[in-house]
N, C-alpha and C positions, 0 to 999 in steps of 0.2 A: 503492498500500500505504500506508502515512504517515496518507492523511486516511480514508480505511478503516479506520484501527487508530484514529486521532483519534476516531471520527464513534461507533465500538463502546463505545469508554474513555469519551469525557468529555461525548457531545453527544448519546449514545444518547437514544430515550424511555424504556426500561424505566428509565431514574432517574426516580424521584417525587422527590425531593430534587438540587439544584445550588445550591451555595453557592459562589459568585465570590468568596474573599477576597484582598484586595493589599495586600502589607509593601514597604518597602523589603529590597532580598535579603538583608540584615545582617542580617536577623530576622525571619528565617521560620523557624528553629531555636524560637525563644521561641515564634512563633505558632502553631506545627504541635506546640508541646508543649498550649497550651492547648487549640485547635482536638480533641486526642485527651483531655485533661483534659474537656471541658463536651458533648464530640458523638461519645463512642466509639463505634467499629462500622462507622464507614462506611468509603466507599471516599476514599482522599482522593493526590490527582495533585499535585506538586509542580513547577513550573517558577520552576526555582532562579536566571534566569539574569534574569527579569524581576521575581520577587516574587510570584507570583498560584501561590495553596492552593484549589483543588477538592474541595469535597468535594460524594462523590457517593451516594445511597442509596434503596433499594429505600423500598417506598411504606410498609412496617412496619418503617421505621429508629428512631423515638423510641416505638416503643409503648409498654417498657421504663417510660418513664418517664408520673407519671402526668401529666396531661392541662394544668393549669398551669404546670408545669414547660418544656413542649417549647417556647410562644415565650421564656419566662425566659432557656432555653441561649442560643437561637438569638440573640435581645437578646446578650448576654453576649457573644457571639463575636464580635456584631461590637463591640460596644467598648472590647474587649482588641483587634481590629484599628484603632479608631482612634483610641486611645489612642501607637497606633506611627504616627500618620501614615498611616494603611492602611484601606481599605474596604471592607462587606460588602456583596454584591449578590443576592440572593432570587435566582436565575433560574428555580426553581421548587421547588413548597411545596404542601405539601395547601395547600386552601382555608383552614379555621380560621388557620394560621401566616397567613396572606396577610388576612385579616380580621383581623390582631391589628398585625402590623409592615409597615411600609413597605418595599417590595420593595426600592428606591435606599439608604434610608439618611438622616441625615441629610447637609445638605450645605454647609450655615450660611450668611455670606453671602454663598456664589455663589451660593445660590438668587434674590439681587435680580437677576443680570446675568441668568442664564439664564434667567426672564421678560420680561427685557429686548430678547434674546436670539429670544425664541418671538415677541412680540405683533412685531418690527419684521418675521419674513420670515411671520409668518403672524395678521397682526393680526385676520383675525376669526376665529382660534379655532381654527380647521377639520380639522386635522393629528392624530391622537388626541389629543384632547384631555381632561386630566387623567390621563395615561397614564404620565406623566415621571418626573424627578424633582421633588421638594417642590409634585406636583400637576399639573404643568404642562400 
């Protein structure tokens, strides 16, 4: 019953939008307020023990915003999470957003290490090239 409810509420295919934010549990209240301010009207699931916030919405979720505002709002939400030492992954979004924003976000200095690991374990670059963080 738990997993059926989880799939229905957080991973169901009818959600056209799925954003996964993670911050320290102590920053959840601030991050939740930012999410509600920047991208109102979505279903929000908060996991207090691990600091994860899932933002889920139907396809028409941000239709009230001008087209140029949509990626800007999502980028602002990501910046708010990063400012608190967290991150945001775009799990699912319309193509217009995916073309303008990296799904994984900025990984900073870790990108070099990740590239080295990828080269070590996949020297021919055959495993999902370009689909991971920083185009790895």
